[in-house]
PyMOL Python script that loads the backbone (N, CA, C, O; Angstrom):
from pymol import cmd

cmd.read_pdbstr("""\
ATOM      1  N   ILE A   1    -329.217 -48.178 -50.402  1.00  0.00           N
ATOM      2  CA  ILE A   1    -329.841 -46.882 -50.176  1.00  0.00           C
ATOM      3  C   ILE A   1    -329.790 -46.048 -51.462  1.00  0.00           C
ATOM      4  O   ILE A   1    -330.783 -45.437 -51.855  1.00  0.00           O
ATOM      5  N   LEU A   2    -328.631 -46.032 -52.105  1.00  0.00           N
ATOM      6  CA  LEU A   2    -328.521 -45.270 -53.358  1.00  0.00           C
ATOM      7  C   LEU A   2    -329.435 -45.843 -54.427  1.00  0.00           C
ATOM      8  O   LEU A   2    -330.090 -45.100 -55.159  1.00  0.00           O
ATOM      9  N   LYS A   3    -329.476 -47.158 -54.516  1.00  0.00           N
ATOM     10  CA  LYS A   3    -330.285 -47.817 -55.542  1.00  0.00           C
ATOM     11  C   LYS A   3    -331.773 -47.594 -55.288  1.00  0.00           C
ATOM     12  O   LYS A   3    -332.541 -47.442 -56.238  1.00  0.00           O
ATOM     13  N   GLN A   4    -332.190 -47.570 -54.023  1.00  0.00           N
ATOM     14  CA  GLN A   4    -333.595 -47.330 -53.698  1.00  0.00           C
ATOM     15  C   GLN A   4    -333.999 -45.905 -54.050  1.00  0.00           C
ATOM     16  O   GLN A   4    -335.098 -45.674 -54.554  1.00  0.00           O
ATOM     17  N   ALA A   5    -333.120 -44.959 -53.787  1.00  0.00           N
ATOM     18  CA  ALA A   5    -333.424 -43.557 -54.062  1.00  0.00           C
ATOM     19  C   ALA A   5    -333.351 -43.242 -55.556  1.00  0.00           C
ATOM     20  O   ALA A   5    -334.017 -42.328 -56.041  1.00  0.00           O
ATOM     21  N   ASN A   6    -332.537 -44.007 -56.275  1.00  0.00           N
ATOM     22  CA  ASN A   6    -332.308 -43.736 -57.691  1.00  0.00           C
ATOM     23  C   ASN A   6    -332.222 -45.075 -58.438  1.00  0.00           C
ATOM     24  O   ASN A   6    -331.118 -45.519 -58.753  1.00  0.00           O
ATOM     25  N   PRO A   7    -333.354 -45.727 -58.727  1.00  0.00           N
ATOM     26  CA  PRO A   7    -333.358 -47.095 -59.273  1.00  0.00           C
ATOM     27  C   PRO A   7    -332.605 -47.286 -60.591  1.00  0.00           C
ATOM     28  O   PRO A   7    -332.151 -48.395 -60.875  1.00  0.00           O
ATOM     29  N   GLN A   8    -332.464 -46.246 -61.395  1.00  0.00           N
ATOM     30  CA  GLN A   8    -331.803 -46.415 -62.687  1.00  0.00           C
ATOM     31  C   GLN A   8    -330.279 -46.289 -62.606  1.00  0.00           C
ATOM     32  O   GLN A   8    -329.600 -46.440 -63.621  1.00  0.00           O
ATOM     33  N   ILE A   9    -329.736 -46.018 -61.432  1.00  0.00           N
ATOM     34  CA  ILE A   9    -328.290 -45.845 -61.279  1.00  0.00           C
ATOM     35  C   ILE A   9    -327.574 -47.183 -61.502  1.00  0.00           C
ATOM     36  O   ILE A   9    -328.053 -48.233 -61.072  1.00  0.00           O
ATOM     37  N   THR A  10    -326.421 -47.129 -62.181  1.00  0.00           N
ATOM     38  CA  THR A  10    -325.661 -48.352 -62.467  1.00  0.00           C
ATOM     39  C   THR A  10    -324.644 -48.615 -61.356  1.00  0.00           C
ATOM     40  O   THR A  10    -324.355 -47.741 -60.539  1.00  0.00           O
ATOM     41  N   ASN A  11    -324.110 -49.833 -61.346  1.00  0.00           N
ATOM     42  CA  ASN A  11    -323.112 -50.185 -60.338  1.00  0.00           C
ATOM     43  C   ASN A  11    -321.867 -49.311 -60.453  1.00  0.00           C
ATOM     44  O   ASN A  11    -321.285 -48.935 -59.436  1.00  0.00           O
ATOM     45  N   SER A  12    -321.454 -48.984 -61.666  1.00  0.00           N
ATOM     46  CA  SER A  12    -320.268 -48.142 -61.820  1.00  0.00           C
ATOM     47  C   SER A  12    -320.522 -46.732 -61.288  1.00  0.00           C
ATOM     48  O   SER A  12    -319.620 -46.111 -60.726  1.00  0.00           O
ATOM     49  N   GLU A  13    -321.735 -46.228 -61.461  1.00  0.00           N
ATOM     50  CA  GLU A  13    -322.067 -44.904 -60.921  1.00  0.00           C
ATOM     51  C   GLU A  13    -322.102 -44.944 -59.393  1.00  0.00           C
ATOM     52  O   GLU A  13    -321.645 -44.008 -58.738  1.00  0.00           O
ATOM     53  N   ILE A  14    -322.640 -46.021 -58.827  1.00  0.00           N
ATOM     54  CA  ILE A  14    -322.651 -46.180 -57.366  1.00  0.00           C
ATOM     55  C   ILE A  14    -321.220 -46.209 -56.852  1.00  0.00           C
ATOM     56  O   ILE A  14    -320.908 -45.584 -55.838  1.00  0.00           O
ATOM     57  N   SER A  15    -320.352 -46.930 -57.545  1.00  0.00           N
ATOM     58  CA  SER A  15    -318.951 -47.017 -57.152  1.00  0.00           C
ATOM     59  C   SER A  15    -318.285 -45.640 -57.163  1.00  0.00           C
ATOM     60  O   SER A  15    -317.505 -45.318 -56.266  1.00  0.00           O
ATOM     61  N   MET A  16    -318.593 -44.830 -58.175  1.00  0.00           N
ATOM     62  CA  MET A  16    -318.010 -43.485 -58.247  1.00  0.00           C
ATOM     63  C   MET A  16    -318.502 -42.612 -57.096  1.00  0.00           C
ATOM     64  O   MET A  16    -317.719 -41.866 -56.508  1.00  0.00           O
ATOM     65  N   VAL A  17    -319.791 -42.698 -56.768  1.00  0.00           N
ATOM     66  CA  VAL A  17    -320.355 -41.910 -55.663  1.00  0.00           C
ATOM     67  C   VAL A  17    -319.690 -42.310 -54.349  1.00  0.00           C
ATOM     68  O   VAL A  17    -319.287 -41.453 -53.563  1.00  0.00           O
ATOM     69  N   LEU A  18    -319.580 -43.615 -54.120  1.00  0.00           N
ATOM     70  CA  LEU A  18    -318.970 -44.085 -52.877  1.00  0.00           C
ATOM     71  C   LEU A  18    -317.486 -43.736 -52.812  1.00  0.00           C
ATOM     72  O   LEU A  18    -316.971 -43.408 -51.743  1.00  0.00           O
ATOM     73  N   GLY A  19    -316.802 -43.804 -53.947  1.00  0.00           N
ATOM     74  CA  GLY A  19    -315.389 -43.431 -53.989  1.00  0.00           C
ATOM     75  C   GLY A  19    -315.185 -41.967 -53.642  1.00  0.00           C
ATOM     76  O   GLY A  19    -314.267 -41.620 -52.900  1.00  0.00           O
ATOM     77  N   ARG A  20    -316.042 -41.110 -54.178  1.00  0.00           N
ATOM     78  CA  ARG A  20    -315.951 -39.678 -53.851  1.00  0.00           C
ATOM     79  C   ARG A  20    -316.218 -39.446 -52.370  1.00  0.00           C
ATOM     80  O   ARG A  20    -315.533 -38.652 -51.725  1.00  0.00           O
ATOM     81  N   ALA A  21    -317.221 -40.145 -51.833  1.00  0.00           N
ATOM     82  CA  ALA A  21    -317.550 -39.992 -50.410  1.00  0.00           C
ATOM     83  C   ALA A  21    -316.374 -40.440 -49.546  1.00  0.00           C
ATOM     84  O   ALA A  21    -316.045 -39.792 -48.552  1.00  0.00           O
ATOM     85  N   TRP A  22    -315.738 -41.555 -49.929  1.00  0.00           N
ATOM     86  CA  TRP A  22    -314.598 -42.059 -49.156  1.00  0.00           C
ATOM     87  C   TRP A  22    -313.439 -41.064 -49.210  1.00  0.00           C
ATOM     88  O   TRP A  22    -312.795 -40.811 -48.192  1.00  0.00           O
ATOM     89  N   ASN A  23    -313.172 -40.504 -50.375  1.00  0.00           N
ATOM     90  CA  ASN A  23    -312.068 -39.551 -50.511  1.00  0.00           C
ATOM     91  C   ASN A  23    -312.313 -38.259 -49.738  1.00  0.00           C
ATOM     92  O   ASN A  23    -311.365 -37.545 -49.415  1.00  0.00           O
ATOM     93  N   MET A  24    -313.565 -37.953 -49.441  1.00  0.00           N
ATOM     94  CA  MET A  24    -313.882 -36.742 -48.686  1.00  0.00           C
ATOM     95  C   MET A  24    -313.832 -36.972 -47.172  1.00  0.00           C
ATOM     96  O   MET A  24    -313.904 -36.018 -46.399  1.00  0.00           O
ATOM     97  N   GLU A  25    -313.707 -38.239 -46.746  1.00  0.00           N
ATOM     98  CA  GLU A  25    -313.647 -38.535 -45.315  1.00  0.00           C
ATOM     99  C   GLU A  25    -312.358 -37.981 -44.714  1.00  0.00           C
ATOM    100  O   GLU A  25    -311.349 -37.813 -45.398  1.00  0.00           O
ATOM    101  N   THR A  26    -312.424 -37.706 -43.425  1.00  0.00           N
ATOM    102  CA  THR A  26    -311.244 -37.195 -42.728  1.00  0.00           C
ATOM    103  C   THR A  26    -310.230 -38.322 -42.537  1.00  0.00           C
ATOM    104  O   THR A  26    -310.597 -39.497 -42.536  1.00  0.00           O
ATOM    105  N   PRO A  27    -308.959 -37.966 -42.375  1.00  0.00           N
ATOM    106  CA  PRO A  27    -307.943 -39.000 -42.123  1.00  0.00           C
ATOM    107  C   PRO A  27    -308.256 -39.847 -40.883  1.00  0.00           C
ATOM    108  O   PRO A  27    -307.924 -41.031 -40.839  1.00  0.00           O
ATOM    109  N   GLU A  28    -308.890 -39.242 -39.885  1.00  0.00           N
ATOM    110  CA  GLU A  28    -309.221 -39.988 -38.666  1.00  0.00           C
ATOM    111  C   GLU A  28    -310.229 -41.099 -38.960  1.00  0.00           C
ATOM    112  O   GLU A  28    -310.081 -42.223 -38.481  1.00  0.00           O
ATOM    113  N   VAL A  29    -311.249 -40.778 -39.745  1.00  0.00           N
ATOM    114  CA  VAL A  29    -312.266 -41.777 -40.095  1.00  0.00           C
ATOM    115  C   VAL A  29    -311.637 -42.878 -40.941  1.00  0.00           C
ATOM    116  O   VAL A  29    -311.907 -44.059 -40.722  1.00  0.00           O
ATOM    117  N   ARG A  30    -310.812 -42.505 -41.891  1.00  0.00           N
ATOM    118  CA  ARG A  30    -310.166 -43.495 -42.751  1.00  0.00           C
ATOM    119  C   ARG A  30    -309.239 -44.393 -41.939  1.00  0.00           C
ATOM    120  O   ARG A  30    -309.160 -45.596 -42.186  1.00  0.00           O
ATOM    121  N   LYS A  31    -308.542 -43.809 -40.977  1.00  0.00           N
ATOM    122  CA  LYS A  31    -307.649 -44.591 -40.112  1.00  0.00           C
ATOM    123  C   LYS A  31    -308.454 -45.584 -39.277  1.00  0.00           C
ATOM    124  O   LYS A  31    -308.030 -46.723 -39.080  1.00  0.00           O
ATOM    125  N   LYS A  32    -309.617 -45.149 -38.785  1.00  0.00           N
ATOM    126  CA  LYS A  32    -310.482 -46.023 -37.989  1.00  0.00           C
ATOM    127  C   LYS A  32    -310.873 -47.264 -38.787  1.00  0.00           C
ATOM    128  O   LYS A  32    -310.803 -48.381 -38.275  1.00  0.00           O
ATOM    129  N   TYR A  33    -311.283 -47.071 -40.040  1.00  0.00           N
ATOM    130  CA  TYR A  33    -311.695 -48.199 -40.872  1.00  0.00           C
ATOM    131  C   TYR A  33    -310.508 -49.079 -41.266  1.00  0.00           C
ATOM    132  O   TYR A  33    -310.657 -50.294 -41.392  1.00  0.00           O
ATOM    133  N   LYS A  34    -309.347 -48.484 -41.458  1.00  0.00           N
ATOM    134  CA  LYS A  34    -308.137 -49.263 -41.756  1.00  0.00           C
ATOM    135  C   LYS A  34    -307.803 -50.163 -40.575  1.00  0.00           C
ATOM    136  O   LYS A  34    -307.475 -51.335 -40.761  1.00  0.00           O
ATOM    137  N   LEU A  35    -307.884 -49.626 -39.361  1.00  0.00           N
ATOM    138  CA  LEU A  35    -307.608 -50.428 -38.166  1.00  0.00           C
ATOM    139  C   LEU A  35    -308.623 -51.556 -38.015  1.00  0.00           C
ATOM    140  O   LEU A  35    -308.257 -52.677 -37.662  1.00  0.00           O
ATOM    141  N   MET A  36    -309.898 -51.266 -38.280  1.00  0.00           N
ATOM    142  CA  MET A  36    -310.929 -52.307 -38.201  1.00  0.00           C
ATOM    143  C   MET A  36    -310.648 -53.412 -39.222  1.00  0.00           C
ATOM    144  O   MET A  36    -310.787 -54.594 -38.906  1.00  0.00           O
ATOM    145  N   ALA A  37    -310.262 -53.044 -40.420  1.00  0.00           N
ATOM    146  CA  ALA A  37    -309.960 -54.031 -41.461  1.00  0.00           C
ATOM    147  C   ALA A  37    -308.758 -54.881 -41.067  1.00  0.00           C
ATOM    148  O   ALA A  37    -308.746 -56.091 -41.291  1.00  0.00           O
ATOM    149  N   ASP A  38    -307.752 -54.247 -40.482  1.00  0.00           N
ATOM    150  CA  ASP A  38    -306.570 -54.989 -40.040  1.00  0.00           C
ATOM    151  C   ASP A  38    -306.924 -55.986 -38.941  1.00  0.00           C
ATOM    152  O   ASP A  38    -306.382 -57.091 -38.912  1.00  0.00           O
ATOM    153  N   GLU A  39    -307.829 -55.606 -38.036  1.00  0.00           N
ATOM    154  CA  GLU A  39    -308.258 -56.514 -36.968  1.00  0.00           C
ATOM    155  C   GLU A  39    -308.999 -57.719 -37.541  1.00  0.00           C
ATOM    156  O   GLU A  39    -308.755 -58.853 -37.129  1.00  0.00           O
ATOM    157  N   VAL A  40    -309.893 -57.480 -38.481  1.00  0.00           N
ATOM    158  CA  VAL A  40    -310.638 -58.579 -39.107  1.00  0.00           C
ATOM    159  C   VAL A  40    -309.674 -59.499 -39.856  1.00  0.00           C
ATOM    160  O   VAL A  40    -309.802 -60.722 -39.795  1.00  0.00           O
ATOM    161  N   LYS A  41    -308.716 -58.910 -40.558  1.00  0.00           N
ATOM    162  CA  LYS A  41    -307.736 -59.701 -41.300  1.00  0.00           C
ATOM    163  C   LYS A  41    -306.921 -60.578 -40.357  1.00  0.00           C
ATOM    164  O   LYS A  41    -306.712 -61.760 -40.629  1.00  0.00           O
ATOM    165  N   ALA A  42    -306.460 -60.000 -39.246  1.00  0.00           N
ATOM    166  CA  ALA A  42    -305.674 -60.764 -38.272  1.00  0.00           C
ATOM    167  C   ALA A  42    -306.491 -61.913 -37.690  1.00  0.00           C
ATOM    168  O   ALA A  42    -305.970 -63.011 -37.492  1.00  0.00           O
ATOM    169  N   GLU A  43    -307.758 -61.663 -37.420  1.00  0.00           N
ATOM    170  CA  GLU A  43    -308.639 -62.700 -36.879  1.00  0.00           C
ATOM    171  C   GLU A  43    -308.820 -63.844 -37.886  1.00  0.00           C
ATOM    172  O   GLU A  43    -308.783 -65.016 -37.510  1.00  0.00           O
ATOM    173  N   LEU A  44    -309.014 -63.505 -39.151  1.00  0.00           N
ATOM    174  CA  LEU A  44    -309.167 -64.538 -40.180  1.00  0.00           C
ATOM    175  C   LEU A  44    -307.889 -65.358 -40.348  1.00  0.00           C
ATOM    176  O   LEU A  44    -307.946 -66.576 -40.515  1.00  0.00           O
ATOM    177  N   ILE A  45    -306.745 -64.691 -40.302  1.00  0.00           N
ATOM    178  CA  ILE A  45    -305.472 -65.400 -40.421  1.00  0.00           C
ATOM    179  C   ILE A  45    -305.283 -66.338 -39.230  1.00  0.00           C
ATOM    180  O   ILE A  45    -304.773 -67.449 -39.380  1.00  0.00           O
ATOM    181  N   LYS A  46    -305.693 -65.888 -38.057  1.00  0.00           N
ATOM    182  CA  LYS A  46    -305.586 -66.717 -36.853  1.00  0.00           C
ATOM    183  C   LYS A  46    -306.506 -67.941 -36.949  1.00  0.00           C
ATOM    184  O   LYS A  46    -306.115 -69.044 -36.568  1.00  0.00           O
ATOM    185  N   LYS A  47    -307.733 -67.743 -37.459  1.00  0.00           N
ATOM    186  CA  LYS A  47    -308.693 -68.843 -37.593  1.00  0.00           C
ATOM    187  C   LYS A  47    -308.286 -69.828 -38.684  1.00  0.00           C
ATOM    188  O   LYS A  47    -308.481 -71.035 -38.542  1.00  0.00           O
ATOM    189  N   HIS A  48    -307.725 -69.312 -39.766  1.00  0.00           N
ATOM    190  CA  HIS A  48    -307.404 -70.141 -40.935  1.00  0.00           C
ATOM    191  C   HIS A  48    -305.952 -69.892 -41.362  1.00  0.00           C
ATOM    192  O   HIS A  48    -305.712 -69.270 -42.397  1.00  0.00           O
ATOM    193  N   PRO A  49    -304.982 -70.372 -40.573  1.00  0.00           N
ATOM    194  CA  PRO A  49    -303.576 -70.043 -40.855  1.00  0.00           C
ATOM    195  C   PRO A  49    -303.041 -70.616 -42.169  1.00  0.00           C
ATOM    196  O   PRO A  49    -302.106 -70.058 -42.743  1.00  0.00           O
ATOM    197  N   ASN A  50    -303.606 -71.698 -42.645  1.00  0.00           N
ATOM    198  CA  ASN A  50    -303.085 -72.329 -43.862  1.00  0.00           C
ATOM    199  C   ASN A  50    -303.870 -71.957 -45.114  1.00  0.00           C
ATOM    200  O   ASN A  50    -303.630 -72.517 -46.184  1.00  0.00           O
ATOM    201  N   TYR A  51    -304.800 -71.021 -44.993  1.00  0.00           N
ATOM    202  CA  TYR A  51    -305.623 -70.642 -46.146  1.00  0.00           C
ATOM    203  C   TYR A  51    -304.771 -69.944 -47.195  1.00  0.00           C
ATOM    204  O   TYR A  51    -303.965 -69.067 -46.884  1.00  0.00           O
ATOM    205  N   LYS A  52    -304.966 -70.349 -48.436  1.00  0.00           N
ATOM    206  CA  LYS A  52    -304.305 -69.702 -49.560  1.00  0.00           C
ATOM    207  C   LYS A  52    -305.355 -69.481 -50.636  1.00  0.00           C
ATOM    208  O   LYS A  52    -306.016 -70.428 -51.062  1.00  0.00           O
ATOM    209  N   TYR A  53    -305.511 -68.259 -51.071  1.00  0.00           N
ATOM    210  CA  TYR A  53    -306.490 -67.947 -52.114  1.00  0.00           C
ATOM    211  C   TYR A  53    -306.032 -68.559 -53.428  1.00  0.00           C
ATOM    212  O   TYR A  53    -304.913 -68.321 -53.883  1.00  0.00           O
ATOM    213  N   ARG A  54    -306.910 -69.350 -54.028  1.00  0.00           N
ATOM    214  CA  ARG A  54    -306.615 -69.978 -55.312  1.00  0.00           C
ATOM    215  C   ARG A  54    -307.795 -69.752 -56.244  1.00  0.00           C
ATOM    216  O   ARG A  54    -308.751 -70.526 -56.227  1.00  0.00           O
ATOM    217  N   PRO A  55    -307.742 -68.706 -57.053  1.00  0.00           N
ATOM    218  CA  PRO A  55    -308.863 -68.441 -57.964  1.00  0.00           C
ATOM    219  C   PRO A  55    -309.011 -69.572 -58.972  1.00  0.00           C
ATOM    220  O   PRO A  55    -308.033 -70.183 -59.403  1.00  0.00           O
ATOM    221  N   ARG A  56    -310.255 -69.831 -59.333  1.00  0.00           N
ATOM    222  CA  ARG A  56    -310.545 -70.875 -60.313  1.00  0.00           C
ATOM    223  C   ARG A  56    -310.977 -70.238 -61.620  1.00  0.00           C
ATOM    224  O   ARG A  56    -311.531 -69.139 -61.642  1.00  0.00           O
ATOM    225  N   ARG A  57    -310.720 -70.929 -62.684  1.00  0.00           N
ATOM    226  CA  ARG A  57    -311.199 -70.475 -63.987  1.00  0.00           C
ATOM    227  C   ARG A  57    -312.694 -70.723 -64.056  1.00  0.00           C
ATOM    228  O   ARG A  57    -313.195 -71.627 -63.388  1.00  0.00           O
ATOM    229  N   PRO A  58    -313.418 -69.944 -64.846  1.00  0.00           N
ATOM    230  CA  PRO A  58    -314.867 -70.158 -64.958  1.00  0.00           C
ATOM    231  C   PRO A  58    -315.230 -71.591 -65.354  1.00  0.00           C
ATOM    232  O   PRO A  58    -316.277 -72.095 -64.947  1.00  0.00           O
ATOM    233  N   SER A  59    -314.385 -72.245 -66.137  1.00  0.00           N
ATOM    234  CA  SER A  59    -314.681 -73.615 -66.564  1.00  0.00           C
ATOM    235  C   SER A  59    -314.551 -74.618 -65.419  1.00  0.00           C
ATOM    236  O   SER A  59    -315.059 -75.735 -65.524  1.00  0.00           O
ATOM    237  N   GLU A  60    -313.885 -74.245 -64.334  1.00  0.00           N
ATOM    238  CA  GLU A  60    -313.685 -75.142 -63.193  1.00  0.00           C
ATOM    239  C   GLU A  60    -314.800 -75.044 -62.168  1.00  0.00           C
ATOM    240  O   GLU A  60    -314.833 -75.837 -61.227  1.00  0.00           O
ATOM    241  N   LYS A  61    -315.703 -74.107 -62.321  1.00  0.00           N
ATOM    242  CA  LYS A  61    -316.758 -73.902 -61.325  1.00  0.00           C
ATOM    243  C   LYS A  61    -317.861 -74.899 -61.459  1.00  0.00           C
ATOM    244  O   LYS A  61    -318.825 -74.860 -60.693  1.00  0.00           O
TER     245      LYS A  61
END
""", "prot")
cmd.dss("prot")
cmd.show_as("cartoon", "prot")
cmd.util.cbc("prot")
cmd.orient("prot")
């Protein structure tokens, strides 16, 4: 939406706008999203209990 309204905006500028918007949210809204994230995380851990993140070097891709 931001990019459509302002095509020349960079990713770092979009990040700053979204960061400001997030910081202006009420604690209740932020808590709601934290709880949703925790639920998704718990579901992923339940589905994939042995998953371990192992980043690869660019040369390994």
